[in-house]
N, C-alpha and C positions, 0 to 999 in steps of 0.2 A: 329443283329448289327442294329443300330439306321439309321433312313433314313438322308437323305444329307438335308434336311430342319430342322430336330431335332438337327443334328450336329451344323448347322449355328447358330439355336437358341443358343445352349449351349455354342458355343463361344462368340456371344455377350454379354451373361448374364455373362460368366466368366471375359471378358474384363470390363465390368461395374463395378463388383464388385472388381477386381485388382486396376481399378481406384479410386474407394471409398476407398481402402485400402491405397493406396499411399497419397490420400488426409487426410485420418486420422493420418497417418504418419507425414506429414508434417504439421500438425495442432498442434502437441504436442509441448509444450514448455518444451525443456528439457534445465538443466541448467549445468549438467557434459558433458564434452567434449567426453567423452568414448561412452556417451548412444546416442550424436548426430553423433558419426562416424559410430556406429553400425546402426543408423537410416538411414543415406545416404547409406550403404551398402545395407541395405533391400529394399530401394526405387529402388536402382538400380537393385536388382534382381527381384522384382517385375515389373518394367520397361521392363525389357527382356523378363518376362513371358507374358506380353502384347504382344510385338513385335512377339513372336512365335505364340499367338493365331489370330493375326493379319494376320500373313502368312498364316495359317491355312484356316480362314477365306477367303482370297482372293484368296487360291487355290480352295477352294468349290466354290466359287462365279465364277470362270474362268470356272469351268465345262467342262474342257478338256475330261474327260470320256462320257460326254453326260448323265450320272446318274440322273443330277438333271433336266434336261427338260423331261426325260421319267418318273420320278416320280412325277413332276408337270402334266403332261398330264395325268397320271393316277389318280391323285387328281381331277384333271378338270372334268374327266367324272363322268356322274351322277351315275356311277355302284359304288356299296358299297363294291364290292369283295376286294379289297386292304384294305380297312377299317376293315373289319371282319377278314381277314388275319392277320392282325398285332393285332387285340384285343384277337384272339385265341393265339398268340404267347405270350402276355402279362399274360393272364388267365392262362395258362400253366407255365409259369416261377413263377407265384405266388404261385401257387397251390404245385409246387415243393419245394418252399421255404416260408413256411407259417410264418415262425417265424423271417424271415429277417428283424432286424433293419435298419433303414434309419435315416441318418444324414444330417440335412439340411445343404446347402451348406454356408449358413450364417455364421454359427459356425467356419467356418474355418477361417473366415477374422475377427473375433470378437476379436481377440486378438491384433489386429493394433491398435484399439482403447484404449488400456489400456497404462497408462505412467508408465515404469520401475521405476521411481523415487518415484513415490505415493508407490511401493511395498517394496522400500529400506526403507520407514518411518514406514511402517508396521513390517518390519522385525527387526527393531531396538529396543533393550531392554530399557525398561525404566531406565533413569539414568545411563545408561552406555554410556560413552564418545568413540565415533569412532576416530579411528586413521587417522587423516587428514595428506595428503601427500604435498608437497610443493607445488602443484597447487591449493590447496584449496579442494581437492576433495577427497572423502573416495574411500579406494580400492573396486574393485567388489569382493564380496563374492560368489564365485561359489558354495561352498558348503550349503549355508543358503537355506533350502525348506521349506518353511513355506504352511502349508497346506490350510490355508486361503487366500494366497496371490493369486491374478488373473492372469492368463498366460499374456506375454506381447509378443512382436515380437520378444524379444530376448531370444536365448536359450543357453544352454553350447557349442556349437558348434562355434557360434557367438564369444563368449567372448573367446574362445580358439583361434579362429582365430585372432581376435583383439591383442591378447597378442603375437603371432608369426608374425603379420604385420608389426611391427616397432619395433627399437632397443629403449634402454632405454633412449637413448640421444635424441631420436626424441619427445619424450613425447606425444605420440600416434598421431603423425602426426602435431603436433601444430609447432615444430621447424623441418622440414625436410630441411636437407642440398642438395641443388640441384646443387651444384658445384661438386659433387664427380661423 
């Protein structure tokens, strides 16, 4: 189990990465209404994650159980027993799992920097005309999987959720009837 101080550090780091992901999403200039709608829902999900991590961090800072103060006093002493105990646990873990690969946490949030409209242009066949609907947008192609395309913030689950969120008359939230 990680120490309280390490949990606090990880929470601060996660909050910062989530904030950067929100900024990356907000800086994208998306032309299609569907992509903007999915982006707004992703931003909402990220903000909820920030709230959850902030609540956890607040609980850790409150230190109702007193573990944080006892850990701080143990680290403040000039005795290195606590340090060597933790070092032994880490060494034992790595000795048991020598081939364990580590994925940097930065890779989890890289997808928020990539614009999905750029992938659409990469997936488009040369000379093939797209079918344009009455809104002037091409339909989302959920079956197109280009191996050269970069991963974006959208996935098939988001596209399916968007398809079921609005009826055809509402045009993906553009013309929502508030009188019903």
